[in-house]
C-alpha positions in Angstrom: 4.1 -23.0 7.6 4.1 -19.7 9.2 7.4 -18.7 8.1 6.8 -19.6 4.5 3.7 -17.4 4.6 5.8 -14.7 5.8 8.4 -14.8 3.3 5.5 -15.3 0.5 3.9 -12.0 1.0 7.1 -10.4 1.4 8.1 -11.7 -2.2 4.7 -10.8 -3.7 5.5 -7.2 -2.7 8.8 -7.2 -4.0 7.7 -9.0 -7.1 4.6 -6.4 -7.7 7.1 -3.5 -7.3 5.0 -2.8 -4.3 7.5 -1.4 -2.1 7.7 2.4 -1.9 11.0 3.6 -3.3 10.9 6.8 -1.4 10.5 5.1 2.0 12.7 2.0 2.3 12.1 2.0 6.0 8.8 0.6 5.2 10.0 -2.4 3.8 12.5 -2.7 6.8 9.6 -2.3 9.4 7.4 -4.8 7.8 10.0 -7.3 7.6 11.0 -6.8 11.4 7.3 -6.7 12.6 5.2 -9.6 10.5 1.3 -9.3 10.5 0.9 -12.2 12.6 2.7 -11.2 15.9 -0.4 -8.6 15.9 -2.9 -11.0 14.6 -5.8 -12.4 17.1 -5.9 -16.3 17.7 -9.1 -16.2 15.8 -9.7 -14.5 12.4 -12.7 -14.5 10.1 -13.3 -15.6 6.5 -15.9 -15.3 4.1 -17.4 -18.3 3.1 -19.6 -16.9 0.5 -22.7 -17.0 2.8 -21.2 -15.8 6.0 -18.3 -15.1 7.9 -16.9 -17.9 9.9 -13.9 -18.2 12.4 -10.4 -20.0 11.6 -8.8 -20.7 14.8 -5.2 -21.0 15.1 -5.1 -23.6 17.5 -7.4 -26.0 15.1 -6.0 -25.1 11.7 -2.7 -23.3 12.1 -2.0 -23.7 8.2 -5.2 -22.0 7.4 -4.8 -19.3 10.2 -1.5 -18.6 8.9 -2.8 -18.5 5.2 -5.4 -15.9 6.4 -3.0 -13.6 8.4 -0.6 -13.5 5.4 -2.5 -13.2 2.3 -1.5 -11.6 -0.9 -0.5 -8.1 -0.9 -3.8 -7.0 -1.6 -5.6 -9.0 0.8 -6.8 -7.9 4.3 -7.3 -10.2 7.5 -10.8 -9.6 9.5 -9.8 -9.8 12.9 -13.4 -9.0 14.2 -17.3 -9.6 13.0 -20.0 -8.2 15.1 -23.6 -9.0 14.2 -22.4 -10.6 11.0 -20.3 -7.9 9.9 -16.9 -7.4 9.9 -16.0 -4.4 12.3 -12.1 -4.6 12.4 -9.0 -5.9 10.1 -5.6 -5.8 9.5 -5.4 -3.8 6.2 -3.5 -5.3 3.1 0.0 -4.9 3.2 0.2 -2.7 -0.4 -2.3 -0.2 1.0 -0.4 -0.2 4.1 3.0 0.6 2.4 1.3 3.4 0.2 -0.2 5.0 3.1 2.9 5.0 5.3 5.2 6.4 2.2 2.4 9.2 1.7 2.7 10.5 5.3 6.2 11.4 4.6 7.0 10.2 8.3 10.4 11.0 9.6 12.4 10.1 12.9 11.2 12.3 15.9 7.9 13.2 14.5 5.1 13.0 16.8 2.2 11.0 15.3 -1.5 10.5 16.1 -3.1 7.3 14.8 -6.7 7.0 14.6 -8.1 3.4 14.7 -5.5 1.1 16.6 -7.2 -2.0 15.6 -4.8 -4.7 15.8 -1.7 -2.3 16.6 0.3 -3.6 13.4 0.2 -0.2 12.0 1.0 1.6 15.4 4.0 -0.5 15.8 5.2 0.1 12.1 4.8 3.8 13.0 6.9 3.5 16.1 9.5 1.5 14.1 10.1 4.9 12.0 9.2 7.7 14.3 10.6 6.0 17.6 9.8 5.1 21.3 7.0 7.3 22.6 6.3 9.1 19.8 3.4 7.5 18.7 -0.3 8.1 20.1 -3.0 5.8 18.9 -6.7 6.2 19.4 -9.1 3.0 19.5 -12.7 3.2 20.4 -13.2 -0.4 21.0 -11.7 -1.3 24.6 -11.2 -5.1 23.7 -9.2 -3.9 20.8 -7.3 -1.5 22.4 -6.2 -3.8 24.9 -5.1 -6.5 22.6 -3.0 -3.9 20.8 -1.3 -2.6 24.0 0.0 -6.5 24.6 0.9 -7.0 21.1 2.8 -3.9 20.6 4.4 -4.1 24.0 5.5 -7.8 23.0 7.1 -6.7 19.7 9.4 -4.1 21.9 7.7 -0.8 21.1 6.1 1.9 23.2 2.9 3.4 22.0 0.2 5.4 23.7 -2.9 3.5 23.2 -5.9 5.6 24.1 -9.7 4.1 24.5 -11.6 6.7 22.8 -13.2 8.3 19.5 -11.0 9.2 17.1 -13.7 11.2 15.1 -14.3 13.6 18.0 -11.9 15.4 20.6 -10.1 11.9 21.0 -9.6 12.4 24.8 -12.8 10.9 26.2 -10.9 9.3 29.1 -8.7 12.3 29.6 -5.3 11.1 28.3 -5.0 13.0 25.5 -4.0 16.7 26.5 -6.5 19.2 24.7 -3.4 21.4 23.1 -1.6 18.3 21.9 -0.3 19.1 18.4 1.1 16.3 16.1 3.6 16.2 13.1 1.5 13.5 11.3 -2.1 12.0 11.7 -3.0 8.8 10.0 -6.4 7.1 9.9 -7.0 3.3 9.7 -10.7 3.7 8.7 -12.5 5.6 6.1 -14.5 8.7 6.6 -16.8 10.9 4.3 -15.8 13.8 5.7 -12.5 14.6 7.3 -13.0 15.7 11.1 -11.8 19.1 11.5 -10.6 18.2 14.9 -8.0 16.2 12.8 -7.0 19.5 11.5 -6.6 21.1 14.7 -4.6 18.2 15.9 -1.9 18.6 13.3 0.9 21.4 13.4 1.0 24.1 10.4 2.8 22.1 7.5 1.9 18.8 9.2 0.3 16.2 7.3 -2.9 13.8 7.3 -3.4 10.7 5.5 -6.6 8.8 5.6 -8.8 6.7 3.5 -11.8 8.9 2.1 -15.0 7.5 1.4 -15.0 4.0 0.0 -12.8 3.8 -2.8 -9.5 5.8 -2.1 -7.0 7.7 0.2 -5.9 11.4 0.5 -2.8 13.0 2.1 -3.5 16.4 3.2 -1.1 19.3 4.1 -2.3 21.7 6.7 -1.9 25.2 5.7 0.8 27.4 7.6 -2.3 29.4 9.1 -4.0 26.4 10.3 -7.3 27.4 8.5 -7.0 24.7 5.7 -5.8 21.7 4.6 -5.3 20.5 0.8 -4.1 17.5 -0.6 -4.4 14.7 -3.5 -5.8 11.4 -3.8 -2.9 9.0 -3.3 -4.3 5.5 -4.3 -7.1 3.1 -4.5 -8.0 2.1 -1.0 -11.3 0.4 0.6 -11.4 0.5 4.5 -14.1 0.1 7.1 -16.0 2.9 8.0 -16.0 4.8 11.4 -18.0 3.2 14.0 -20.1 6.6 13.7 -21.3 5.7 10.3 -24.3 3.9 10.0 -24.1 0.4 8.1 -25.9 -0.3 5.2 -28.1 -3.0 5.4 -26.6 -6.3 5.5 -24.2 -5.1 2.8 -25.5 -6.3 -0.5 -27.0 -9.7 0.6 -30.5 -8.7 -0.1 -29.9 -7.7 -3.7 -27.0 -10.3 -4.6 -29.3 -12.2 -7.0 -31.3 -9.1 -8.7 -34.2 -11.7 -9.1 -36.8 -9.2 -7.6 -37.0 -5.5 -8.7 -38.0 -4.0 -12.0 -35.8 -4.0 -15.2 -33.7 -0.8 -15.6 -31.4 0.6 -18.4 -27.9 0.5 -18.3 -26.2 1.3 -21.5 -22.4 0.8 -20.1 -20.1 -2.1 -19.9 -20.1 -3.8 -16.1 -16.6 -4.7 -16.7 -15.6 -0.9 -17.3 -17.6 0.0 -14.2 -14.8 -2.0 -11.9 -11.9 0.4 -13.3 -10.8 2.6 -10.2 -11.2 5.7 -12.1 -15.0 5.3 -12.9 -15.5 3.7 -9.4 -13.9 7.2 -7.9 -15.8 9.3 -10.0 -19.1 7.7 -9.1 -17.9 8.1 -5.8 -17.4 11.7 -5.7 -20.8 12.5 -7.7 -22.9 9.9 -5.9 -21.2 10.0 -2.7 -24.2 8.0 -0.6 -24.1 4.9 -3.4 -21.8 2.2 -2.5 -20.6 -0.1 -5.5 -19.5 -3.5 -5.3 -18.2 -5.3 -8.4 -17.1 -8.7 -9.6 -15.1 -9.6 -12.4 -16.2 -12.0 -14.9 -15.8 -15.6 -13.5 -15.9 -19.0 -15.1 -19.5 -18.3 -16.3 -18.5 -15.4 -18.4 -20.5 -12.9 -16.1 -19.2 -9.7 -14.6 -21.7 -8.2 -12.0 -22.1 -5.1 -9.9 -24.2 -4.0 -7.0 -25.2 -0.6 -6.2 -26.9 0.4 -2.8 -27.8 3.5 -1.0 -27.6 1.9 2.1 -31.5 2.3 3.0 -33.9 1.0 0.6 -33.0 1.6 -3.0 -30.5 -1.1 -5.2 -29.9 -2.0 -8.2 -28.2 -5.1 -9.9 -26.1 -5.1 -13.1 -24.7 -8.6 -14.9 -23.3 -8.6 -18.1 -22.6 -11.6 -20.4 -20.8 -10.8 -23.6 -22.3 -7.3 -24.7 -25.3 -7.8 -23.1 -26.4 -6.1 -19.5 -29.0 -7.2 -17.5 -30.2 -4.7 -15.2 -32.8 -4.7 -12.3 -33.6 -2.2 -9.6 -35.7 -1.5 -6.5 -36.7 1.3 -4.2 -37.3 4.9 -4.6 -34.2 5.7 -6.7 -33.2 4.4 -10.0 -29.4 3.9 -9.0 -28.7 2.6 -12.4 -29.8 5.7 -14.1 -28.2 7.8 -11.3 -24.9 6.1 -12.1 -25.4 6.4 -15.8 -25.5 10.2 -15.4 -22.6 10.5 -13.1 -20.7 8.6 -15.5 -21.6 11.0 -18.4 -20.7 14.0 -16.3 -17.4 12.6 -15.7 -16.5 12.3 -19.2 -17.7 15.5 -20.0 -15.5 17.1 -17.7 -12.4 14.9 -19.5 -12.5 11.8 -17.7 -10.0 12.8 -15.1 -8.2 9.9 -13.2 -8.4 9.2 -9.3 -5.0 10.7 -9.0 -6.3 14.2 -10.6 -8.8 14.7 -7.7 -8.0 16.8 -4.7 -9.5 17.4 -1.6 -9.6 21.0 0.3 -11.0 21.4 3.6 -11.8 24.4 6.0 -13.7 24.3 9.2 -17.1 24.5 7.4 -16.5 23.1 4.0 -14.9 20.2 2.2 -14.4 20.6 -1.4 -13.4 18.1 -4.1 -11.6 19.7 -7.0 -9.5 19.0 -10.1 -6.7 20.9 -11.5 -3.7 22.3 -10.1 -5.4 24.7 -7.3 -8.1 24.3 -4.8 -11.4 26.4 -5.7 -11.9 29.3 -3.5 -14.5 29.2 -0.3 -17.3 30.9 -2.6 -16.5 29.9 -6.2 -17.8 26.7 -8.0 -14.5 26.6 -9.8 -10.9 27.0 -9.0 -8.1 28.9 -11.0 -7.4 26.0 -13.4 -10.2 23.2 -12.7 -13.7 22.7 -11.3 -15.0 22.0 -7.8 -17.1 18.7 -8.1 -20.3 18.5 -6.0 -22.5 15.6 -5.9 -25.1 15.5 -8.5 -27.8 15.8 -5.7 -26.2 19.0 -4.7 -26.0 20.9 -8.0 -26.7 20.8 -11.6 -23.3 19.8 -13.1 -22.6 21.0 -16.6 -19.7 20.2 -18.9 -16.7 22.6 -18.5 -15.6 24.1 -22.0 -12.4 22.4 -21.8 -11.2 19.3 -19.8 -9.0 20.3 -16.6 -5.5 20.4 -17.1 -3.8 16.8 -16.8 -1.8 16.1 -13.6 -0.1 12.9 -13.4 -0.6 10.7 -10.6 1.2 7.3 -10.3 1.0 4.9 -7.4 3.0 5.7 -4.7 3.0 9.5 -5.3 3.3 11.5 -2.3 2.5 15.0 -3.2 3.5 18.1 -2.3 
């Protein structure tokens, strides 16, 4: 059963053309290091109401199915207070991020968020023995990862510490350590400047950004900035430093309470990755969760600011029922942000770039990042959250920049 599940996942990656053509080593590494070697003996599955444990000893077939899902399925490996806090990421996104890292043998690699240890072992398969350092804030996860990585035949330095900060809380990582590549396995709203400081000039940083995509940044030769492009849609768990929203969306799932709200858009169109990414840029504190139309023919979306405001959108045919609660009208904010995105030429998520310095983080479109004091770059606008600035349409849309899945950028 386990071997069958392994083959099924690998075949699905092939059938979906999900193996990166420029990084054949990714496929070889995943074939040599299957996910089940790094999974704990109990994983977690969402029942529709709560997370329940699936134990390998009791139901090996169900456990194997959770550990080797389809290419876009993740495996929850830890639940804390009813919420998932660690997982083995979906194979398709792991492959894309490893491809985006442009990793070569002999590179020194820093990974933030060891988790199960699978990703660290994949990195070591390419970079070489002793070339990978991984930081994990959870001591239990770090110990598990050390055992599994060693059992897989690799030598990775796993440090218990906080990857968002100086990364050497237990004194194991030298302050002057510089890496060729840095990769994070959890999402950040702002890329920590310490990551840039840990990366040599010309080095590369790959990280999930926000809750909708991942970016690949190249550190400037003077080390004073890092710039890069969105690489793929991706949803990762946030940093442990991030305050988690109230019980996800469970308090507002049915939308039965609250007041009617206007939403003149299609809920199905809201689930498009380009729209979701634009809303993430313009409304960075609003999380959007969508569900495609099921057997009942209804599509749904839930919006939350993680504090008290929420909106529930339900569509049947061309009719949208919207209800909201809290101080903010999130349905109206989403509508306005959607309009701003259209006025700017509806750029796709692969048209967006990120430029960071010690004090600032700019999201931009076009071919060049904005200057430190300019609201617009030479070719495209700097995108600011609607709450930070009055955003108006540009005279002309930004120049098109083709982005396709697997694009690794300059």
